[in-house]
C-alpha positions as CSV (number, residue, x, y, z in Angstrom):
1,M,0.0,0.0,0.0
2,A,1.3,3.4,-0.9
3,T,2.0,5.7,2.0
4,A,1.5,9.5,2.3
5,V,5.2,10.0,1.8
6,D,5.2,7.9,-1.3
7,A,2.2,9.9,-2.6
8,K,4.1,13.1,-1.9
9,K,7.2,11.8,-3.7
10,G,5.1,10.8,-6.6
11,G,3.5,14.2,-6.7
12,L,6.9,15.9,-6.6
13,K,8.1,13.6,-9.4
14,D,5.0,14.5,-11.5
15,N,5.6,18.2,-10.9
16,Y,9.2,17.8,-11.9
17,N,8.3,15.9,-15.2
18,S,5.6,18.5,-15.9
19,C,8.1,21.4,-15.4
20,H,10.8,19.6,-17.4
21,Q,8.4,19.0,-20.3
22,H,7.3,22.7,-20.1
23,K,11.0,23.8,-20.3
24,Q,11.5,21.4,-23.2
25,S,8.4,22.8,-25.0
26,N,9.6,26.4,-24.6
27,A,13.1,25.5,-25.8
28,S,11.6,23.7,-28.8
29,K,9.4,26.7,-29.7
30,E,12.4,29.0,-29.4
31,L,14.4,26.7,-31.7
32,N,11.5,26.7,-34.1
33,K,11.6,30.5,-34.2
34,Q,15.4,30.5,-34.8
35,I,15.0,28.1,-37.8
36,L,12.8,30.6,-39.5
37,R,15.9,32.8,-40.1
38,A,17.2,30.1,-42.4
39,F,14.2,30.4,-44.6
40,L,14.1,34.3,-45.0
41,H,16.5,36.4,-47.0
42,D,17.8,39.4,-45.0
43,P,18.3,42.6,-47.0
44,K,20.0,44.2,-44.0
45,H,22.7,41.5,-43.9
46,K,26.1,43.1,-43.4
47,S,27.7,41.0,-46.1
48,F,25.5,42.3,-48.9
49,D,25.2,45.4,-51.1
50,K,22.1,47.2,-50.0
51,G,21.6,48.9,-53.3
52,H,21.3,45.6,-55.2
53,K,17.7,45.0,-56.2
54,G,18.1,41.9,-58.4
55,E,17.1,38.3,-57.8
56,R,20.4,37.5,-56.1
57,F,22.4,39.6,-53.7
58,R,26.1,40.3,-54.2
59,C,28.8,39.8,-51.6
60,K,30.7,43.0,-50.7
61,D,33.9,41.1,-49.9
62,E,34.9,37.5,-50.1
63,K,36.2,37.6,-46.5
64,D,32.5,38.1,-45.4
65,V,31.4,34.8,-46.8
66,N,29.9,32.5,-44.2
67,E,32.7,30.1,-43.0
68,F,30.5,27.0,-43.3
69,V,29.5,28.0,-46.8
70,K,33.1,28.5,-47.7
71,E,34.3,25.3,-46.0
72,F,31.7,23.1,-47.7
73,E,31.9,25.0,-51.0
74,I,28.1,25.5,-51.1
75,D,26.7,27.3,-54.1
76,D,23.4,27.3,-55.9
77,I,22.6,24.7,-58.5
78,P,20.7,26.4,-61.3
79,H,17.6,24.3,-62.4
80,F,17.9,22.0,-59.5
81,S,15.9,18.8,-59.8
82,V,15.3,15.9,-57.4
83,F,15.0,13.7,-60.5
84,Q,18.7,14.4,-61.3
85,E,21.0,12.0,-59.4
86,D,24.1,14.2,-59.1
87,H,21.9,17.1,-57.8
88,V,20.4,15.1,-55.0
89,G,23.6,13.3,-54.2
90,E,25.4,16.6,-53.7
91,A,22.6,17.9,-51.5
92,H,22.7,14.7,-49.4
93,E,26.5,14.9,-48.9
94,I,26.4,18.5,-47.7
95,A,23.4,17.9,-45.5
96,V,25.1,15.0,-43.7
97,Q,28.2,17.1,-43.1
98,M,26.2,20.1,-41.8
99,S,24.0,17.9,-39.6
100,R,27.1,17.2,-37.5
101,Q,27.8,20.9,-36.8
102,P,26.4,23.1,-34.0
103,I,22.8,24.1,-35.0
104,E,23.3,27.8,-34.4
105,Q,26.1,27.9,-37.0
106,V,24.0,25.8,-39.4
107,I,21.1,28.3,-39.1
108,D,23.5,31.2,-39.7
109,A,24.9,29.5,-42.8
110,F,21.4,29.0,-44.3
111,A,20.4,32.5,-43.4
112,Y,23.4,33.7,-45.5
113,L,22.6,31.3,-48.3
114,R,18.9,32.3,-48.4
115,T,20.0,36.0,-48.6
116,C,22.3,35.1,-51.5
117,Y,19.6,33.0,-53.3
118,P,16.1,34.0,-52.1
119,S,14.2,31.9,-54.6
120,S,16.5,28.9,-55.1
121,P,14.8,25.5,-55.1
122,Y,18.2,23.9,-54.3
123,I,18.8,26.0,-51.2
124,E,15.2,25.3,-50.1
125,H,15.8,21.5,-50.6
126,L,19.2,21.5,-48.9
127,S,18.0,23.4,-45.8
128,R,15.0,21.1,-45.3
129,V,17.0,17.9,-45.7
130,T,19.6,19.3,-43.3
131,F,17.1,20.2,-40.6
132,M,15.4,16.8,-41.1
133,E,18.8,15.1,-40.5
134,H,20.2,17.3,-37.7
135,P,19.6,15.6,-34.3
136,R,18.6,19.0,-32.7
137,T,15.9,19.8,-35.3
138,R,14.4,16.4,-36.4
139,E,11.3,17.1,-34.3
140,C,11.2,20.8,-35.1
141,L,8.6,22.5,-37.2
142,L,9.6,23.8,-40.6
143,P,7.5,26.5,-42.4
144,P,5.3,25.4,-45.3
145,P,7.3,25.5,-48.6
146,E,4.6,27.6,-50.4
147,Q,5.3,30.4,-47.9
148,T,9.1,30.3,-48.3
149,M,9.3,29.4,-52.0
150,P,6.2,31.0,-53.4
151,Y,7.4,31.4,-57.0
152,S,7.2,27.6,-57.3
153,Y,3.7,27.4,-56.0
154,F,1.8,30.5,-57.2
155,R,1.3,31.8,-60.7
156,E,3.5,34.8,-61.5
157,N,0.4,37.1,-62.1
158,S,-1.0,36.1,-58.7
159,M,2.4,37.2,-57.2
160,M,2.2,40.4,-59.0
161,W,-1.3,41.0,-57.6
162,G,0.1,40.6,-54.1
163,L,3.0,42.9,-54.7
164,T,0.7,45.5,-56.2
165,K,-1.6,45.4,-53.1
166,K,1.5,45.9,-51.0
167,G,2.5,49.0,-52.9
168,E,5.3,47.6,-55.1
169,D,5.5,48.8,-58.7
170,A,4.4,45.4,-60.0
171,M,2.6,46.8,-63.1
172,V,5.9,48.0,-64.5
173,V,7.2,44.4,-64.2
174,M,4.1,43.0,-65.8
175,G,4.2,45.6,-68.6
176,T,0.5,46.0,-68.6
177,N,-2.3,48.1,-67.2
178,K,-4.4,47.3,-64.1
179,K,-7.5,46.3,-66.1
180,H,-5.6,43.8,-68.2
181,H,-3.7,42.5,-65.1
182,R,-6.9,41.9,-63.3
183,K,-8.1,39.8,-66.2
184,M,-4.8,37.9,-66.5
185,N,-5.0,37.1,-62.8
186,I,-8.3,35.1,-63.1
187,L,-7.5,33.3,-66.3
188,P,-7.0,29.5,-65.9
189,T,-3.5,28.1,-66.3
190,N,-4.1,26.6,-69.7
191,A,-5.2,28.1,-73.0
192,K,-8.8,29.1,-73.3
193,F,-10.0,26.2,-75.5
194,D,-7.8,23.5,-73.8
195,K,-10.2,20.9,-72.2
196,E,-7.6,20.2,-69.5
197,R,-8.0,23.7,-68.1
198,C,-11.1,22.6,-66.2
199,L,-9.0,20.6,-63.8
200,S,-6.2,23.2,-63.3
201,W,-7.7,23.9,-59.8
202,W,-7.0,20.3,-58.8
203,R,-3.5,20.1,-60.3
204,E,-2.5,23.4,-58.7
205,D,-3.9,22.7,-55.2
206,L,-1.3,23.7,-52.7
207,G,-2.0,20.6,-50.5
208,L,-1.4,18.3,-53.5
209,L,1.8,20.0,-54.5
210,N,3.0,20.0,-50.9
211,H,2.3,16.3,-50.5
212,F,4.3,15.4,-53.6
213,Y,7.2,17.7,-52.7
214,N,7.4,16.3,-49.1
215,W,7.0,12.7,-50.3
216,H,10.2,13.1,-52.3
217,L,11.9,14.7,-49.4
218,S,11.0,11.7,-47.2
219,Y,11.9,9.2,-50.0
220,P,14.9,10.6,-51.9
221,Y,16.3,8.1,-54.5
222,P,20.0,8.5,-54.1
223,P,22.3,7.9,-52.2
224,N,20.3,6.8,-49.2
225,P,19.4,3.1,-49.0
226,P,15.6,2.7,-49.7
227,R,13.2,2.7,-46.8
228,D,11.1,-0.4,-46.0
229,R,9.0,-1.2,-49.1
230,Q,9.8,2.1,-50.7
231,G,9.5,0.7,-54.2
232,E,6.1,-0.6,-53.5
233,L,5.0,2.6,-51.9
234,F,6.3,4.6,-54.9
235,A,4.0,2.5,-57.1
236,Y,1.0,2.7,-54.7
237,M,1.1,6.4,-53.9
238,H,1.3,7.4,-57.6
239,Q,-1.4,4.9,-58.5
240,Q,-3.7,6.5,-55.9
241,M,-2.9,10.0,-57.4
242,L,-4.0,8.6,-60.8
243,A,-7.2,7.1,-59.3
244,R,-8.1,10.4,-57.7
245,Y,-7.3,12.4,-60.9
246,D,-9.4,9.9,-63.0
247,F,-12.2,10.4,-60.5
248,E,-12.1,14.1,-61.1
249,R,-11.9,13.7,-64.9
250,L,-15.0,11.5,-64.9
251,S,-16.9,14.2,-62.9
252,R,-16.1,16.7,-65.7
253,G,-17.0,14.4,-68.6
254,L,-13.4,13.7,-69.5
255,P,-11.9,10.2,-70.3
256,R,-9.5,8.5,-67.9
257,V,-5.8,9.3,-68.3
258,V,-4.1,7.8,-71.4
259,P,-0.5,6.7,-70.9
260,Y,2.4,8.5,-72.5
261,G,5.9,7.0,-72.6
262,P,8.1,4.6,-74.5
263,G,5.8,2.4,-76.5
264,Y,2.8,4.6,-75.6
265,G,2.9,7.5,-78.1
266,W,6.5,8.3,-77.2
267,N,7.5,8.8,-80.8
268,K,4.5,10.9,-81.7
269,P,3.9,14.6,-81.0
270,L,2.7,15.3,-77.4
271,K,-0.7,16.9,-78.1
272,E,-1.0,18.5,-74.6
273,G,0.6,21.9,-74.5
274,F,1.0,23.6,-71.1
275,N,1.8,27.1,-69.7
276,P,2.4,26.9,-66.0
277,K,2.7,30.7,-65.7
278,L,5.4,30.2,-63.1
279,K,8.4,32.6,-62.9
280,F,11.1,29.9,-63.3
281,S,9.3,27.3,-65.5
282,S,8.9,27.5,-69.3
283,A,5.8,26.7,-71.3
284,R,5.4,23.8,-73.7
285,P,3.6,24.2,-77.0
286,A,1.0,21.7,-78.2
287,N,2.1,18.9,-80.5
288,L,5.7,19.1,-79.5
289,S,7.9,16.1,-80.6
290,L,10.6,14.7,-78.4
291,G,13.9,14.8,-80.2
292,S,16.1,11.7,-80.5
293,E,19.3,13.5,-79.5
294,N,20.9,13.2,-76.0
295,Y,19.2,15.4,-73.4
296,S,21.7,17.4,-71.4
297,F,20.0,17.1,-68.0
298,A,19.1,13.4,-68.3
299,K,22.3,12.5,-70.1
300,T,20.4,10.0,-72.1
301,S,18.1,9.8,-75.1
302,T,14.5,8.7,-75.9
303,E,15.9,5.7,-77.7
304,E,17.9,4.5,-74.7
305,L,14.9,5.0,-72.4
306,E,12.9,2.7,-74.7
307,K,15.6,0.0,-74.5
308,F,15.5,0.2,-70.7
309,K,11.7,-0.1,-70.7
310,D,11.9,-3.2,-73.0
311,R,14.4,-4.8,-70.6
312,I,12.1,-4.2,-67.6
313,Q,9.1,-5.6,-69.5
314,F,11.1,-8.8,-70.4
315,A,12.1,-9.1,-66.7
316,I,8.4,-8.8,-65.7
317,A,7.4,-11.5,-68.2
318,R,10.1,-13.9,-66.9
319,G,9.4,-13.2,-63.3
320,F,13.0,-12.2,-62.3
321,L,15.6,-9.4,-62.7
322,Y,19.4,-9.8,-63.1
323,D,21.6,-8.1,-60.6
324,K,25.1,-6.8,-61.2
325,N,26.6,-10.3,-60.8
326,E,24.0,-11.7,-63.3
327,V,22.3,-13.5,-60.5
328,K,18.5,-13.9,-60.8
329,V,16.5,-11.9,-58.3
330,K,12.8,-12.6,-57.8
331,M,10.4,-10.0,-59.3
332,T,8.4,-8.4,-56.6
333,M,6.5,-5.1,-56.5
334,N,9.1,-3.6,-54.2
335,N,12.1,-4.7,-56.4
336,L,10.3,-3.5,-59.5
337,G,9.5,-0.1,-57.9
338,N,13.1,0.4,-56.7
339,T,14.4,-0.5,-60.1
340,I,12.1,1.9,-62.0
341,L,12.8,4.6,-59.4
342,A,16.5,3.9,-59.7
343,N,17.3,4.4,-56.1
344,E,20.0,2.4,-54.2
345,G,17.6,-0.5,-54.1
346,S,17.6,-0.9,-57.8
347,I,18.5,-4.5,-58.7
348,N,20.8,-3.3,-61.6
349,K,20.8,0.3,-62.6
350,T,23.3,-0.3,-65.4
351,L,21.0,-2.9,-67.1
352,Y,17.6,-1.3,-66.3
353,G,18.5,2.4,-66.3
354,N,16.7,5.3,-64.7
355,V,13.4,5.2,-66.4
356,H,11.2,7.3,-64.1
357,N,13.5,10.2,-63.4
358,H,14.9,10.5,-66.8
359,G,11.4,10.5,-68.3
360,H,10.7,13.6,-66.1
361,L,13.8,15.3,-67.3
362,I,13.3,14.5,-71.0
363,I,9.7,15.8,-71.0
364,A,10.7,18.9,-69.0
365,N,13.5,19.8,-71.4
366,A,11.8,19.0,-74.7
367,N,12.0,22.7,-75.7
368,D,15.7,22.8,-75.5
369,P,17.2,19.2,-75.2
370,S,20.8,20.1,-75.6
371,G,20.6,23.2,-73.5
372,M,22.0,25.3,-76.4
373,Y,19.5,28.2,-75.7
374,N,19.7,28.1,-72.0
375,M,15.9,27.9,-71.7
376,A,14.3,27.2,-68.3
377,P,12.9,23.6,-68.1
378,G,9.2,23.0,-67.9
379,P,7.3,22.0,-64.7
380,M,8.1,18.3,-65.0
381,H,11.7,19.2,-63.9
382,E,10.9,19.8,-60.3
383,D,8.9,17.8,-57.7
384,Q,6.9,20.8,-56.4
385,T,5.7,21.8,-59.9
386,S,5.4,18.5,-61.7
387,P,1.8,17.7,-60.7
388,R,0.6,21.0,-62.3
389,D,1.3,19.6,-65.8
390,P,-1.3,17.3,-67.4
391,V,1.5,15.2,-68.9
392,F,2.6,14.3,-65.4
393,Y,-0.4,12.0,-65.1
394,R,0.1,10.6,-68.6
395,W,3.7,9.8,-67.8
396,H,2.8,8.2,-64.5
397,K,0.0,6.2,-66.2
398,F,2.8,4.7,-68.3
399,I,4.8,3.9,-65.2
400,D,1.7,2.3,-63.7
401,Q,1.3,0.2,-66.8
402,L,4.6,-1.4,-66.0
403,F,3.4,-2.2,-62.5
404,E,0.1,-3.4,-63.9
405,E,2.0,-5.9,-66.1
406,H,3.5,-7.3,-63.0
407,R,0.2,-7.4,-61.1
408,F,-1.3,-9.5,-63.9
409,T,1.4,-12.2,-63.2
410,M,0.5,-12.4,-59.5
411,D,-1.7,-15.2,-58.2
412,P,-5.2,-13.7,-57.8
413,H,-7.0,-13.2,-54.5
414,K,-9.6,-15.8,-53.8
415,A,-12.7,-14.5,-52.2
416,K,-12.5,-17.1,-49.5
417,D,-9.0,-15.8,-48.6
418,L,-10.3,-12.3,-48.0
419,Q,-12.8,-13.5,-45.4
420,F,-12.3,-12.9,-41.6
421,S,-14.2,-15.7,-39.9
422,G,-16.5,-14.6,-37.1
423,V,-16.4,-10.8,-38.0
424,E,-19.4,-9.2,-39.6
425,L,-20.1,-5.7,-40.8
426,E,-23.5,-4.1,-41.5
427,N,-25.3,-0.8,-41.6
428,L,-22.6,1.3,-43.2
429,N,-23.6,4.9,-43.6
430,V,-21.9,8.3,-44.2
431,K,-23.2,10.9,-41.8
432,L,-22.8,14.6,-42.7
433,E,-21.5,16.8,-39.9
434,P,-21.6,20.4,-41.0
435,E,-20.1,23.1,-38.8
436,D,-21.7,26.5,-38.2
437,Y,-19.6,27.9,-41.0
438,H,-21.1,25.5,-43.5
439,K,-24.7,26.0,-42.2
440,K,-24.4,29.7,-42.8
441,K,-23.1,29.3,-46.4
442,V,-25.8,26.8,-47.5
443,D,-29.2,28.2,-48.4
444,K,-31.0,24.8,-48.9
445,P,-31.6,21.7,-46.9
446,L,-28.8,19.1,-47.1
447,D,-29.2,15.3,-47.3
448,T,-27.3,14.3,-44.2
449,K,-27.1,10.5,-45.0
450,N,-24.8,8.9,-47.6
451,H,-24.2,12.3,-49.3
452,F,-20.9,14.1,-49.7
453,Y,-21.0,17.9,-50.5
454,T,-18.1,19.8,-51.9
455,Y,-17.6,23.5,-52.5
456,R,-14.9,26.0,-53.8
457,E,-13.8,29.1,-51.9
458,G,-11.1,31.7,-52.2
459,K,-8.1,31.7,-49.8
460,K,-5.3,34.1,-49.0
461,Y,-1.8,33.1,-48.1
462,D,1.1,35.1,-46.6
463,V,4.2,34.4,-48.5
464,Y,7.8,35.6,-48.2
465,N,11.1,36.0,-50.2
466,T,9.3,38.0,-52.9
467,N,10.5,41.5,-52.5
468,K,13.2,43.7,-51.0
469,D,12.2,43.3,-47.4
470,Q,11.2,40.5,-45.0
471,E,7.5,41.5,-44.9
472,A,4.9,39.1,-46.3
473,I,2.6,39.7,-49.2
474,K,-0.8,38.2,-49.6
475,V,-1.6,35.9,-52.5
476,K,-5.1,34.8,-53.5
477,T,-6.0,31.3,-54.8
478,Q,-9.0,29.1,-55.1
479,S,-9.4,25.8,-53.2
480,M,-11.8,22.9,-53.2
481,D,-13.1,21.5,-49.9
482,H,-16.0,19.4,-48.5
483,I,-18.4,19.5,-45.6
484,P,-17.1,17.3,-42.8
485,Y,-18.5,13.8,-42.4
486,S,-18.0,10.6,-40.5
487,F,-18.4,6.9,-41.2
488,N,-20.8,4.9,-39.2
489,M,-21.2,1.1,-39.2
490,K,-21.9,-1.8,-36.9
491,A,-19.2,-4.4,-36.4
492,K,-19.7,-7.8,-34.7
493,N,-17.1,-10.1,-33.3
494,K,-18.8,-13.5,-33.0
495,N,-15.6,-15.2,-32.0
496,R,-15.0,-16.2,-28.4
497,G,-11.5,-14.7,-28.3
498,D,-10.5,-11.0,-28.6
499,V,-9.6,-9.7,-32.1
500,M,-8.0,-6.6,-33.6
501,V,-9.8,-5.5,-36.8
502,C,-8.4,-3.4,-39.5
503,F,-11.0,-1.5,-41.4
504,R,-10.0,-0.7,-45.0
505,V,-12.3,2.0,-46.5
506,F,-12.5,2.8,-50.3
507,L,-14.5,5.1,-52.5
508,V,-15.2,4.3,-56.1
509,P,-17.3,5.9,-58.9
510,E,-20.4,3.9,-59.9
511,T,-19.9,1.8,-63.1
512,D,-21.2,-1.1,-65.1
513,E,-17.8,-2.2,-66.1
514,P,-16.3,-5.5,-64.7
515,L,-14.7,-5.2,-61.3
516,D,-11.2,-5.9,-62.6
517,D,-11.4,-3.2,-65.2
518,W,-12.3,-0.7,-62.4
519,R,-9.9,-2.1,-59.9
520,N,-7.5,0.9,-60.2
521,M,-10.3,3.4,-59.6
522,F,-10.7,2.5,-55.9
523,V,-9.5,5.5,-53.8
524,E,-8.4,4.7,-50.3
525,L,-10.2,7.0,-47.9
526,D,-9.0,5.5,-44.6
527,K,-7.5,2.6,-42.8
528,F,-7.8,2.2,-39.0
529,V,-7.7,-0.5,-36.3
530,E,-10.2,-1.3,-33.5
531,S,-10.0,-3.9,-30.8
532,F,-12.9,-6.2,-30.0
533,K,-13.5,-8.5,-27.0
534,G,-15.0,-11.9,-27.6
535,G,-18.7,-11.6,-28.6
536,E,-18.6,-7.8,-28.6
537,T,-20.6,-5.6,-31.0
538,K,-19.5,-2.0,-31.6
539,E,-20.9,1.0,-33.3
540,I,-17.9,2.4,-35.2
541,N,-17.7,6.2,-35.8
542,R,-14.8,7.6,-37.7
543,S,-14.3,11.2,-38.6
544,D,-12.8,12.4,-41.9
545,K,-10.2,14.3,-40.0
546,D,-8.8,11.0,-38.6
547,S,-8.1,9.5,-42.0
548,S,-4.9,7.6,-42.4
549,V,-4.2,9.2,-45.8
550,I,-4.4,12.9,-44.9
551,A,-1.6,15.1,-43.7
552,A,-1.8,16.5,-40.2
553,R,-2.3,20.2,-39.9
554,R,0.8,22.1,-40.9
555,A,2.0,25.0,-38.8
556,K,2.1,28.2,-40.7
557,F,5.1,30.5,-40.7
558,E,3.2,33.0,-38.5
559,D,2.2,30.3,-36.0
560,I,5.9,29.3,-35.5
561,K,7.0,32.9,-35.3
562,D,4.4,33.7,-32.6
563,G,5.0,30.5,-30.6
564,K,1.5,29.1,-31.3
565,S,2.8,25.9,-32.8
566,N,3.1,22.5,-31.1
567,S,5.5,20.0,-32.5
568,A,3.7,17.2,-30.7
569,T,0.4,17.8,-32.5
570,Q,1.4,19.3,-35.8
571,N,3.0,17.8,-38.8
572,N,6.7,18.2,-39.4
573,C,7.3,16.1,-42.5
574,G,4.3,17.5,-44.5
575,C,3.7,14.3,-46.4
576,G,0.1,13.3,-46.7
577,W,-2.9,13.9,-48.9
578,P,-4.7,17.2,-48.3
579,L,-7.9,17.0,-46.3
580,N,-9.6,19.5,-48.7
581,L,-9.1,17.0,-51.6
582,L,-10.1,13.9,-49.7
583,I,-13.5,13.8,-51.4
584,P,-13.6,14.3,-55.2
585,R,-15.5,17.4,-56.5
586,G,-18.5,15.5,-57.9
587,T,-21.1,17.3,-60.0
588,K,-23.8,19.8,-59.4
589,Q,-26.4,17.2,-60.2
590,G,-24.8,14.7,-57.9
591,M,-22.2,12.0,-58.9
592,R,-22.9,8.5,-57.8
593,G,-20.4,6.3,-56.2
594,Q,-19.9,3.5,-53.6
595,I,-18.2,3.2,-50.3
596,F,-16.6,-0.2,-49.7
597,V,-15.2,-1.4,-46.3
598,L,-13.3,-4.6,-45.7
599,A,-12.4,-5.9,-42.2
600,S,-9.2,-7.9,-41.9
601,D,-7.3,-9.6,-39.1
602,W,-4.8,-7.0,-37.8
603,M,-3.0,-9.6,-35.7
604,Q,-2.1,-11.2,-39.0
605,D,-1.7,-8.1,-41.1
606,G,0.1,-5.7,-38.8
607,E,3.8,-5.5,-38.8
608,N,3.6,-4.5,-35.1
609,P,-0.1,-4.9,-34.2
610,Q,0.2,-3.1,-30.8
611,E,1.9,0.0,-32.4
612,H,-0.1,3.2,-32.2
613,L,-0.8,4.4,-35.7
614,H,-1.3,8.1,-36.5
615,G,-0.7,10.5,-39.4
616,S,-0.7,9.8,-43.1
617,W,0.9,6.4,-42.9
618,S,-1.1,4.8,-45.8
619,Y,0.6,7.0,-48.4
620,C,3.7,8.0,-46.5
621,G,4.6,5.2,-44.1
622,L,5.8,6.1,-40.6
623,K,8.0,9.2,-40.0
624,D,10.9,7.2,-38.5
625,R,12.9,6.2,-41.5
626,K,14.0,3.0,-39.8
627,S,10.4,1.9,-39.1
628,K,8.8,-0.8,-41.2
629,Y,5.6,-0.1,-43.2
630,P,2.8,-0.9,-40.7
631,D,0.6,-3.1,-42.9
632,Q,2.1,-6.4,-44.1
633,R,-0.6,-6.8,-46.7
634,P,0.1,-5.6,-50.3
635,M,-0.5,-1.9,-50.6
636,G,-4.0,-1.3,-52.0
637,Y,-5.2,-4.7,-50.7
638,P,-7.6,-6.2,-51.7
639,F,-7.6,-4.3,-55.1
640,D,-3.9,-4.7,-55.7
641,R,-4.7,-7.6,-58.1
642,L,-7.4,-9.7,-59.7
643,I,-10.1,-11.1,-57.3
644,V,-11.7,-14.5,-58.3
645,D,-14.7,-16.5,-57.0
646,K,-14.9,-20.2,-56.0
647,K,-14.6,-21.3,-59.6
648,G,-11.6,-19.2,-60.3
649,K,-13.5,-16.7,-62.4
650,P,-13.0,-12.9,-62.0
651,M,-15.4,-11.4,-59.6
652,R,-18.1,-9.6,-61.6
653,D,-18.9,-6.6,-59.5
654,L,-18.7,-5.1,-56.0
655,E,-22.1,-6.3,-55.0
656,T,-21.1,-9.9,-55.7
657,L,-17.9,-9.5,-53.7
658,V,-19.8,-8.2,-50.7
659,D,-22.3,-11.1,-51.0
660,N,-19.4,-13.5,-50.7
661,M,-17.9,-11.9,-47.5
662,D,-19.6,-11.2,-44.2
663,N,-16.6,-9.1,-43.2
664,S,-17.3,-6.5,-45.9
665,C,-20.1,-4.0,-46.6
666,K,-20.9,-1.3,-49.1
667,T,-23.3,1.6,-49.5
668,D,-24.2,3.9,-52.4
669,V,-23.3,7.6,-52.0
670,N,-23.8,10.8,-53.9
671,I,-21.2,13.6,-54.3
672,T,-22.7,17.0,-55.0
673,F,-20.7,20.1,-55.9
674,L,-22.4,23.2,-54.3
675,G,-20.4,25.7,-56.3
676,A,-18.3,28.7,-55.2
677,W,-18.5,30.1,-51.7
678,D,-16.3,33.1,-52.4
679,D,-18.0,36.3,-51.1
680,E,-16.0,38.3,-53.7
681,N,-17.2,36.2,-56.6
682,K,-20.8,36.4,-55.2
683,K,-20.5,40.2,-55.0
684,Q,-19.2,40.4,-58.6
685,K,-22.1,38.2,-59.8
686,D,-24.7,40.3,-57.9
687,D,-23.2,43.5,-59.4
688,K,-23.4,42.0,-62.9
689,K,-27.0,40.9,-62.3
690,E,-27.8,44.4,-61.1
691,K,-26.3,46.0,-64.1
692,N,-28.2,43.6,-66.4
693,D,-31.4,44.4,-64.6
694,D,-30.7,48.1,-65.0
695,K,-30.1,47.7,-68.8
696,K,-33.3,45.7,-69.1
697,E,-35.3,48.4,-67.3
698,K,-33.9,51.1,-69.6
699,K,-34.8,49.0,-72.7
700,D,-38.3,48.6,-71.4
701,E,-38.6,52.3,-70.7
702,K,-37.5,53.1,-74.3
703,K,-40.1,50.7,-75.7
704,E,-42.8,52.4,-73.6
């Protein structure tokens, strides 16, 4: 029995721990603030010419160069790309060296470099990799990249609008008047009659661009050894991006993505032109042909890439790859992914090449393959800009075709093998949970059961490194979002013993096509684990904000600066699908789809069943690079391959699949787009309507 003295000691210990944690929290917040210096250029820096107003500052004297910068010979890499091996290799080598140095000196060095190169993607990449590696800053919060590197995220005319509002003479830079600038600012990214322009809002979503940028920061291809199942995750994450993009295309009456790559129209003109309207990316005209000469950035040609593709296809057909010693290595999704990605896990980079990364570089530099004219590459050159370009999805559809060829060689899932004996699911519903904000915006009753609602609204962002001082400017953009919801279902454990159940939740558009033809259209919405006692029945409620695919809330620059951020509850790595794009846009009339849930045995499936899972682990794995991917099942299970019935025939449709498994359920849903909720747009429409009414009245008066 505990005595009063013990209780007192325990209380003192708790007070000590609480005080210690409070001190640690304050120290962490202070370090977070200090790190911000590394992401802002400083026009008052003593080493630089105050009269210089160009993109880069000039050193007054070589003796003033930061000692670390001089020691490690750090300089900017023009047209830096994570798809170029020597670029990423150099960044990794410097980051490792700097992560061994005192953090105060590292911050000073990057503050110096950022002042030298305010808009450099390389310095941005190098600083983030270093802070992610440094033992003092691994758990610290880094500002969102769209705030510190805005020219890679916002169209140049939007940036000019922000500078104009701040009082900068932006119109001189634009070379146009205010009326024309206002029109330029609202034009979509693509040409007026380009059908792809209707999805520019999705491709340019900041959360999507951030997810892709941070995924590549977490999973660089050289020279680190690959993380657990990195090759398979590379395949699955991009397949899910394609599934979500195809969902959006169907909602706008467009066909699914057609592959583009060696053997898939590679030798024909690329019909999609694209103008990203970014400061440091060039446009691509429509019907541009890829030259057969060597590409300076990729250091290869289209013909060589086709040879590497053929070798990979032969290896898939045979079921094995040859390593450097000509030893056969079994073909697996992970080995194939690492080989296509050409990371350190590639079975044989000499034999199978660097297909994925070199494809990015070839397409990005199609305007100037040899570099003769020193033209800026297109958006496919950089990770933070690639998803803006429609050809990104065509290229990755080609990459996914290679993975699909391997999926066809796998033994299919038998329906009986998907069953979880003794576990039953029923009464699956989606419950709408609008907040006060949504209720005020909606002027009609909403269907609260099995109905998703999406809307578009304008947002403003504070961004830095755009002008001659450290003050932020505001940039406007449009963003899609949805009214919050939760899943509700009843789950029964009829077994005598306790079980741990993994609920795998998918959304798919309604179709009359065979299930296997639609298999790659299943979008993962969530994956979570619940424990059940023997004979227990539970009502499961799961909020959209708890999804295993979405990124945790990212601390803004201002939050970190004001000490309002919390490293324990906010996301440092930034990898994860944006919550605002979790549900596809749908249509104004209502797009029909289906929610499917499969319950599986987590004691069999989990890598470490007792481990607490949080964050966007479905698409990004766990934050700790040494951790194994939590789910031992193939990624995308059970839709990672063909599913067959008792007779070995392909499962016809989702309804038949559910009828064969008590541990699954489905429900029909509608996805309705409510339109724009932008007050400014509404005011413009009201003003226009009022003017039209006035004109009509005047016409009527003349007639009288």
